[in-house]
A tleap script that builds the chain and sets N, CA, C and O, in Angstrom:
source leaprc.protein.ff14SB
mol = sequence {
  NMET ALA GLY TYR GLN ASN ARG ILE LEU ARG
  VAL ASP LEU THR GLU ARG THR PHE SER GLU
  GLU SER LEU SER LYS GLU LEU ILE HIE SER
  PHE VAL GLY GLY ARG GLY PHE GLY VAL LYS
  LEU LEU TYR ASP GLU LEU GLN PRO GLY ILE
  ASP PRO LEU GLY GLU GLU SER GLN LEU ILE
  PHE VAL SER GLY PRO LEU ALA GLY THR ASN
  ASP LEU PRO PRO VAL ILE VAL PRO LEU LEU
  LYS LEU GLU LEU SER PRO VAL ASP LEU PRO
  PRO SER THR SER CLYS
}
set mol.1.N position { -45.876 92.857 5.139 }
set mol.1.CA position { -45.350 91.839 6.086 }
set mol.1.C position { -46.271 91.993 7.334 }
set mol.1.O position { -45.832 92.917 8.018 }
set mol.2.N position { -47.005 91.625 7.699 }
set mol.2.CA position { -48.335 91.834 8.727 }
set mol.2.C position { -47.689 91.207 10.252 }
set mol.2.O position { -48.028 91.534 11.390 }
set mol.3.N position { -46.743 90.291 9.867 }
set mol.3.CA position { -46.254 89.702 11.650 }
set mol.3.C position { -46.828 90.557 12.732 }
set mol.3.O position { -47.464 91.595 12.544 }
set mol.4.N position { -46.474 89.892 14.142 }
set mol.4.CA position { -46.775 90.825 15.415 }
set mol.4.C position { -47.780 92.222 15.102 }
set mol.4.O position { -47.897 93.273 15.733 }
set mol.5.N position { -48.416 91.746 13.879 }
set mol.5.CA position { -49.059 92.800 14.171 }
set mol.5.C position { -48.310 94.082 14.055 }
set mol.5.O position { -48.724 94.967 14.804 }
set mol.6.N position { -47.498 94.326 13.437 }
set mol.6.CA position { -46.477 95.144 13.423 }
set mol.6.C position { -46.656 95.708 14.257 }
set mol.6.O position { -46.617 96.843 13.782 }
set mol.7.N position { -46.935 95.861 15.736 }
set mol.7.CA position { -46.501 96.809 16.998 }
set mol.7.C position { -46.042 96.256 17.666 }
set mol.7.O position { -45.895 95.034 17.696 }
set mol.8.N position { -45.619 97.252 18.551 }
set mol.8.CA position { -45.046 96.601 20.305 }
set mol.8.C position { -46.175 97.577 21.017 }
set mol.8.O position { -46.596 98.627 20.532 }
set mol.9.N position { -46.637 96.889 22.496 }
set mol.9.CA position { -47.810 97.276 23.978 }
set mol.9.C position { -46.728 97.400 24.737 }
set mol.9.O position { -46.149 96.360 25.052 }
set mol.10.N position { -46.158 98.805 25.245 }
set mol.10.CA position { -45.519 99.262 25.985 }
set mol.10.C position { -46.201 99.549 27.906 }
set mol.10.O position { -46.867 100.575 28.042 }
set mol.11.N position { -46.019 98.762 29.051 }
set mol.11.CA position { -46.901 99.303 29.438 }
set mol.11.C position { -46.235 98.950 30.886 }
set mol.11.O position { -46.072 97.845 31.402 }
set mol.12.N position { -45.799 100.662 31.529 }
set mol.12.CA position { -45.132 100.606 32.783 }
set mol.12.C position { -46.025 100.688 34.147 }
set mol.12.O position { -46.842 101.513 34.555 }
set mol.13.N position { -45.672 99.854 34.504 }
set mol.13.CA position { -46.575 99.756 36.001 }
set mol.13.C position { -46.326 100.564 37.049 }
set mol.13.O position { -47.104 101.129 37.818 }
set mol.14.N position { -45.308 100.556 36.998 }
set mol.14.CA position { -44.822 102.084 38.401 }
set mol.14.C position { -45.372 102.662 37.888 }
set mol.14.O position { -46.532 102.532 38.279 }
set mol.15.N position { -45.242 103.839 36.576 }
set mol.15.CA position { -46.176 104.804 36.318 }
set mol.15.C position { -47.579 104.995 35.584 }
set mol.15.O position { -48.139 106.066 35.348 }
set mol.16.N position { -48.059 103.586 35.250 }
set mol.16.CA position { -49.320 103.636 34.833 }
set mol.16.C position { -49.767 104.079 34.108 }
set mol.16.O position { -50.734 104.838 34.179 }
set mol.17.N position { -49.023 103.633 32.928 }
set mol.17.CA position { -48.951 104.330 31.017 }
set mol.17.C position { -48.890 102.996 30.340 }
set mol.17.O position { -49.078 101.876 30.817 }
set mol.18.N position { -48.639 103.298 29.338 }
set mol.18.CA position { -48.775 102.501 27.995 }
set mol.18.C position { -48.520 103.400 26.591 }
set mol.18.O position { -48.968 104.498 26.261 }
set mol.19.N position { -47.908 102.772 26.132 }
set mol.19.CA position { -47.565 103.764 25.035 }
set mol.19.C position { -47.494 102.222 23.828 }
set mol.19.O position { -47.334 101.045 24.153 }
set mol.20.N position { -47.700 102.864 22.276 }
set mol.20.CA position { -47.372 102.053 21.739 }
set mol.20.C position { -46.786 102.223 19.859 }
set mol.20.O position { -47.299 103.004 19.056 }
set mol.21.N position { -45.783 101.391 19.595 }
set mol.21.CA position { -45.087 101.270 19.097 }
set mol.21.C position { -45.147 100.572 17.902 }
set mol.21.O position { -45.750 99.504 18.005 }
set mol.22.N position { -44.629 100.883 16.585 }
set mol.22.CA position { -43.687 100.760 15.369 }
set mol.22.C position { -42.905 99.558 15.099 }
set mol.22.O position { -41.786 99.350 15.568 }
set mol.23.N position { -43.483 98.855 14.399 }
set mol.23.CA position { -41.879 97.680 14.664 }
set mol.23.C position { -40.713 97.777 13.487 }
set mol.23.O position { -41.275 97.337 12.484 }
set mol.24.N position { -39.771 98.032 13.242 }
set mol.24.CA position { -39.116 98.064 11.892 }
set mol.24.C position { -39.098 96.704 11.624 }
set mol.24.O position { -38.792 95.794 12.394 }
set mol.25.N position { -39.703 96.597 9.639 }
set mol.25.CA position { -39.169 95.632 9.063 }
set mol.25.C position { -38.187 95.098 9.357 }
set mol.25.O position { -38.320 93.875 9.392 }
set mol.26.N position { -36.437 95.743 9.790 }
set mol.26.CA position { -35.739 95.143 9.771 }
set mol.26.C position { -35.375 93.904 10.972 }
set mol.26.O position { -34.697 92.937 10.624 }
set mol.27.N position { -36.056 94.066 12.883 }
set mol.27.CA position { -36.206 93.434 13.671 }
set mol.27.C position { -37.369 92.301 12.615 }
set mol.27.O position { -36.975 91.138 12.704 }
set mol.28.N position { -38.495 92.423 11.805 }
set mol.28.CA position { -39.519 91.716 12.158 }
set mol.28.C position { -38.538 90.423 11.199 }
set mol.28.O position { -38.686 89.207 11.313 }
set mol.29.N position { -37.693 91.034 10.412 }
set mol.29.CA position { -37.042 89.783 9.022 }
set mol.29.C position { -36.112 89.305 9.770 }
set mol.29.O position { -35.451 88.471 9.151 }
set mol.30.N position { -35.705 89.493 11.018 }
set mol.30.CA position { -34.224 89.109 11.801 }
set mol.30.C position { -34.258 88.530 12.879 }
set mol.30.O position { -33.401 88.082 13.641 }
set mol.31.N position { -36.009 88.616 12.868 }
set mol.31.CA position { -35.837 87.252 14.695 }
set mol.31.C position { -37.130 87.106 14.122 }
set mol.31.O position { -37.918 88.052 14.140 }
set mol.32.N position { -37.483 85.782 13.511 }
set mol.32.CA position { -38.749 85.386 13.140 }
set mol.32.C position { -38.658 84.686 14.194 }
set mol.32.O position { -37.615 84.137 14.547 }
set mol.33.N position { -40.429 84.597 15.198 }
set mol.33.CA position { -40.917 84.000 15.822 }
set mol.33.C position { -40.417 84.598 17.665 }
set mol.33.O position { -39.549 85.332 18.138 }
set mol.34.N position { -41.422 83.861 18.135 }
set mol.34.CA position { -42.145 85.404 19.244 }
set mol.34.C position { -40.553 84.913 20.457 }
set mol.34.O position { -39.834 85.798 20.922 }
set mol.35.N position { -40.414 84.035 20.624 }
set mol.35.CA position { -38.817 84.185 21.121 }
set mol.35.C position { -37.652 85.094 20.499 }
set mol.35.O position { -37.227 86.185 20.878 }
set mol.36.N position { -37.364 84.471 19.667 }
set mol.36.CA position { -36.047 84.925 19.321 }
set mol.36.C position { -36.393 86.530 19.146 }
set mol.36.O position { -35.430 87.227 18.827 }
set mol.37.N position { -37.654 87.186 19.318 }
set mol.37.CA position { -38.077 88.457 18.725 }
set mol.37.C position { -38.373 89.547 20.430 }
set mol.37.O position { -38.530 90.751 20.637 }
set mol.38.N position { -38.328 88.434 21.229 }
set mol.38.CA position { -38.595 88.799 22.785 }
set mol.38.C position { -37.163 88.544 23.257 }
set mol.38.O position { -36.789 89.535 23.883 }
set mol.39.N position { -36.020 87.407 23.189 }
set mol.39.CA position { -34.988 87.965 23.498 }
set mol.39.C position { -34.020 88.937 22.621 }
set mol.39.O position { -32.949 88.894 23.227 }
set mol.40.N position { -33.933 89.421 21.982 }
set mol.40.CA position { -33.940 90.277 21.316 }
set mol.40.C position { -34.113 91.487 22.284 }
set mol.40.O position { -33.320 92.318 22.727 }
set mol.41.N position { -35.762 91.224 22.480 }
set mol.41.CA position { -35.722 92.826 23.519 }
set mol.41.C position { -35.050 92.651 24.077 }
set mol.41.O position { -34.030 93.306 23.864 }
set mol.42.N position { -35.027 91.940 24.910 }
set mol.42.CA position { -34.541 91.682 25.995 }
set mol.42.C position { -32.817 92.397 26.223 }
set mol.42.O position { -32.364 93.179 27.059 }
set mol.43.N position { -32.219 91.701 25.069 }
set mol.43.CA position { -31.006 92.386 24.871 }
set mol.43.C position { -30.640 93.355 25.398 }
set mol.43.O position { -30.033 93.707 26.409 }
set mol.44.N position { -31.466 94.051 23.895 }
set mol.44.CA position { -31.499 95.329 23.597 }
set mol.44.C position { -31.837 96.213 24.397 }
set mol.44.O position { -31.747 97.310 23.846 }
set mol.45.N position { -32.148 96.277 25.327 }
set mol.45.CA position { -33.534 97.074 25.923 }
set mol.45.C position { -32.328 96.897 27.509 }
set mol.45.O position { -31.859 97.938 27.968 }
set mol.46.N position { -32.054 95.873 28.007 }
set mol.46.CA position { -31.802 95.771 29.389 }
set mol.46.C position { -30.580 95.462 29.919 }
set mol.46.O position { -30.080 94.356 29.718 }
set mol.47.N position { -29.732 96.782 30.942 }
set mol.47.CA position { -28.251 96.779 31.215 }
set mol.47.C position { -27.379 95.335 32.261 }
set mol.47.O position { -27.571 94.549 33.189 }
set mol.48.N position { -26.556 95.697 31.436 }
set mol.48.CA position { -25.659 94.703 32.528 }
set mol.48.C position { -25.383 94.657 33.147 }
set mol.48.O position { -24.707 95.555 33.649 }
set mol.49.N position { -25.752 93.144 33.901 }
set mol.49.CA position { -25.298 93.568 36.463 }
set mol.49.C position { -26.744 93.535 36.278 }
set mol.49.O position { -27.038 92.605 37.029 }
set mol.50.N position { -28.314 94.121 35.548 }
set mol.50.CA position { -28.951 94.552 36.380 }
set mol.50.C position { -29.537 93.780 37.304 }
set mol.50.O position { -29.432 92.566 37.135 }
set mol.51.N position { -30.267 94.262 38.465 }
set mol.51.CA position { -30.963 93.735 39.305 }
set mol.51.C position { -32.389 92.489 38.485 }
set mol.51.O position { -33.552 92.844 38.292 }
set mol.52.N position { -31.921 91.330 38.209 }
set mol.52.CA position { -33.403 91.088 37.654 }
set mol.52.C position { -34.636 90.987 38.052 }
set mol.52.O position { -35.498 90.882 37.180 }
set mol.53.N position { -35.089 90.994 39.674 }
set mol.53.CA position { -36.113 91.815 39.840 }
set mol.53.C position { -36.128 92.628 40.407 }
set mol.53.O position { -36.841 92.415 41.388 }
set mol.54.N position { -35.400 94.342 40.407 }
set mol.54.CA position { -35.369 95.219 40.267 }
set mol.54.C position { -36.217 96.008 39.330 }
set mol.54.O position { -36.561 95.575 38.230 }
set mol.55.N position { -36.547 97.196 39.803 }
set mol.55.CA position { -37.415 97.735 39.197 }
set mol.55.C position { -37.018 98.658 37.106 }
set mol.55.O position { -37.861 99.232 36.418 }
set mol.56.N position { -35.976 98.492 36.854 }
set mol.56.CA position { -35.797 98.356 35.707 }
set mol.56.C position { -35.519 97.004 34.766 }
set mol.56.O position { -35.268 97.037 33.561 }
set mol.57.N position { -35.608 95.970 35.483 }
set mol.57.CA position { -36.148 94.811 34.457 }
set mol.57.C position { -37.278 94.824 34.820 }
set mol.57.O position { -37.960 95.245 35.754 }
set mol.58.N position { -37.451 93.798 33.098 }
set mol.58.CA position { -38.813 93.576 32.021 }
set mol.58.C position { -39.637 92.567 31.966 }
set mol.58.O position { -39.097 91.487 31.725 }
set mol.59.N position { -40.941 92.563 32.133 }
set mol.59.CA position { -40.905 90.974 31.873 }
set mol.59.C position { -41.945 91.239 30.158 }
set mol.59.O position { -42.695 92.212 30.236 }
set mol.60.N position { -41.976 90.756 29.283 }
set mol.60.CA position { -41.714 90.504 27.880 }
set mol.60.C position { -42.978 89.311 27.649 }
set mol.60.O position { -42.898 88.133 27.999 }
set mol.61.N position { -43.498 89.602 27.344 }
set mol.61.CA position { -44.817 89.224 26.768 }
set mol.61.C position { -44.288 88.709 24.942 }
set mol.61.O position { -43.920 89.584 24.158 }
set mol.62.N position { -44.333 87.504 24.605 }
set mol.62.CA position { -44.628 88.333 22.645 }
set mol.62.C position { -45.300 86.756 22.608 }
set mol.62.O position { -45.247 85.777 23.352 }
set mol.63.N position { -46.111 87.158 21.012 }
set mol.63.CA position { -46.577 85.382 20.579 }
set mol.63.C position { -45.506 85.068 19.050 }
set mol.63.O position { -44.398 85.460 18.685 }
set mol.64.N position { -46.522 84.193 18.511 }
set mol.64.CA position { -45.701 84.252 16.625 }
set mol.64.C position { -45.824 85.201 16.028 }
set mol.64.O position { -46.369 86.173 16.552 }
set mol.65.N position { -45.343 85.248 14.680 }
set mol.65.CA position { -45.847 86.292 13.684 }
set mol.65.C position { -47.466 85.909 13.301 }
set mol.65.O position { -48.042 86.966 13.043 }
set mol.66.N position { -48.132 85.063 13.214 }
set mol.66.CA position { -48.942 84.434 12.685 }
set mol.66.C position { -50.276 84.936 13.888 }
set mol.66.O position { -51.411 85.311 13.593 }
set mol.67.N position { -49.804 84.818 14.975 }
set mol.67.CA position { -51.119 85.606 15.987 }
set mol.67.C position { -52.058 86.879 15.434 }
set mol.67.O position { -51.709 87.963 14.967 }
set mol.68.N position { -53.310 86.347 15.660 }
set mol.68.CA position { -53.820 87.586 14.987 }
set mol.68.C position { -54.029 87.601 13.507 }
set mol.68.O position { -54.634 88.614 13.153 }
set mol.69.N position { -53.722 86.807 12.558 }
set mol.69.CA position { -53.777 86.703 10.732 }
set mol.69.C position { -54.422 86.306 11.050 }
set mol.69.O position { -54.455 85.722 12.132 }
set mol.70.N position { -55.455 86.441 10.104 }
set mol.70.CA position { -56.194 85.623 8.790 }
set mol.70.C position { -55.195 84.846 8.221 }
set mol.70.O position { -55.641 83.765 7.835 }
set mol.71.N position { -53.938 85.007 8.016 }
set mol.71.CA position { -53.265 83.894 6.487 }
set mol.71.C position { -53.161 82.204 7.210 }
set mol.71.O position { -52.267 81.560 6.661 }
set mol.72.N position { -53.839 81.491 8.214 }
set mol.72.CA position { -54.130 80.866 8.635 }
set mol.72.C position { -55.467 80.320 9.323 }
set mol.72.O position { -56.104 81.251 9.817 }
set mol.73.N position { -55.962 79.295 9.462 }
set mol.73.CA position { -57.768 78.752 9.985 }
set mol.73.C position { -56.673 78.788 11.509 }
set mol.73.O position { -55.508 78.597 11.858 }
set mol.74.N position { -58.002 79.171 12.028 }
set mol.74.CA position { -57.623 79.687 13.391 }
set mol.74.C position { -56.747 78.028 14.617 }
set mol.74.O position { -57.268 76.957 14.927 }
set mol.75.N position { -55.336 78.587 14.963 }
set mol.75.CA position { -54.657 77.859 15.686 }
set mol.75.C position { -54.243 78.337 17.171 }
set mol.75.O position { -54.176 79.550 17.367 }
set mol.76.N position { -53.908 77.271 18.431 }
set mol.76.CA position { -53.466 77.940 19.308 }
set mol.76.C position { -52.487 77.635 18.974 }
set mol.76.O position { -51.933 76.645 18.495 }
set mol.77.N position { -52.019 79.765 19.619 }
set mol.77.CA position { -51.156 80.259 19.378 }
set mol.77.C position { -50.862 80.416 21.242 }
set mol.77.O position { -51.529 80.723 22.230 }
set mol.78.N position { -48.955 79.847 20.824 }
set mol.78.CA position { -48.454 80.155 22.758 }
set mol.78.C position { -48.011 81.448 22.904 }
set mol.78.O position { -47.563 82.050 21.928 }
set mol.79.N position { -48.087 82.053 24.200 }
set mol.79.CA position { -47.702 83.223 24.495 }
set mol.79.C position { -46.455 82.782 25.337 }
set mol.79.O position { -46.486 81.626 25.760 }
set mol.80.N position { -45.347 83.565 25.639 }
set mol.80.CA position { -44.461 83.243 26.143 }
set mol.80.C position { -44.045 84.340 26.987 }
set mol.80.O position { -43.743 85.464 26.587 }
set mol.81.N position { -44.049 84.015 27.948 }
set mol.81.CA position { -42.998 85.332 28.684 }
set mol.81.C position { -41.541 84.973 28.717 }
set mol.81.O position { -41.116 83.837 28.507 }
set mol.82.N position { -40.683 86.201 29.044 }
set mol.82.CA position { -39.105 86.471 28.850 }
set mol.82.C position { -39.686 87.106 30.067 }
set mol.82.O position { -40.708 87.553 30.589 }
set mol.83.N position { -37.958 86.791 30.246 }
set mol.83.CA position { -37.238 87.946 32.112 }
set mol.83.C position { -35.860 86.890 32.187 }
set mol.83.O position { -35.463 85.800 31.775 }
set mol.84.N position { -35.403 88.198 33.127 }
set mol.84.CA position { -33.503 88.081 33.142 }
set mol.84.C position { -34.368 87.270 34.549 }
set mol.84.O position { -35.358 87.484 35.250 }
set mol.85.N position { -33.577 86.519 34.451 }
set mol.85.CA position { -33.982 85.690 35.679 }
set mol.85.C position { -32.746 85.740 36.904 }
set mol.85.O position { -31.567 86.069 36.779 }
set mol.86.N position { -33.292 85.406 37.796 }
set mol.86.CA position { -31.906 85.635 39.364 }
set mol.86.C position { -31.235 83.722 39.086 }
set mol.86.O position { -30.121 83.309 39.408 }
set mol.87.N position { -31.666 83.416 38.830 }
set mol.87.CA position { -31.205 81.959 38.488 }
set mol.87.C position { -30.762 81.105 37.404 }
set mol.87.O position { -30.022 80.163 37.687 }
set mol.88.N position { -30.969 81.222 36.690 }
set mol.88.CA position { -30.289 80.425 35.688 }
set mol.88.C position { -29.947 81.897 34.269 }
set mol.88.O position { -30.271 83.082 34.348 }
set mol.89.N position { -29.180 81.150 33.071 }
set mol.89.CA position { -28.819 82.054 32.446 }
set mol.89.C position { -29.141 81.767 30.848 }
set mol.89.O position { -28.748 82.757 30.231 }
set mol.90.N position { -29.519 81.112 30.240 }
set mol.90.CA position { -29.662 82.813 29.380 }
set mol.90.C position { -31.102 83.090 30.096 }
set mol.90.O position { -31.324 82.481 31.142 }
set mol.91.N position { -32.347 84.211 29.449 }
set mol.91.CA position { -32.872 84.530 29.981 }
set mol.91.C position { -33.917 83.608 30.205 }
set mol.91.O position { -33.766 82.653 29.443 }
set mol.92.N position { -35.121 83.458 31.073 }
set mol.92.CA position { -35.800 81.968 30.707 }
set mol.92.C position { -37.244 82.432 30.327 }
set mol.92.O position { -37.588 83.610 30.417 }
set mol.93.N position { -37.923 81.603 29.972 }
set mol.93.CA position { -38.731 82.010 29.185 }
set mol.93.C position { -40.380 80.706 29.745 }
set mol.93.O position { -39.986 79.566 29.993 }
set mol.94.N position { -41.279 80.826 29.832 }
set mol.94.CA position { -42.805 80.200 29.690 }
set mol.94.C position { -43.849 80.175 29.090 }
set mol.94.O position { -44.583 81.126 29.359 }
set mol.95.N position { -44.253 79.427 28.330 }
set mol.95.CA position { -45.726 78.835 27.894 }
set mol.95.C position { -46.378 79.427 28.678 }
set mol.95.O position { -47.599 79.276 28.706 }
savepdb mol mol.pdb
quit
């Protein structure tokens, strides 16, 4: 399965570095769709009680599993932004 292009690009704005990681097949099959995948990343990587506006917080940008593939005719694929919100729970999303 080539969904999500089988990779994550991590960008550290504080250190001005980036790295690329491979996705596990278990993660791809368990959390289909950009929103589910992004919320899973937030859940796994953020500690309870962190400051949503602090340096340890994250912004996650995700698209659906067919973005960038040739499996379907060209379509507009939404890009979602997920973050831990200081106002509302669960994590907020926007398109």
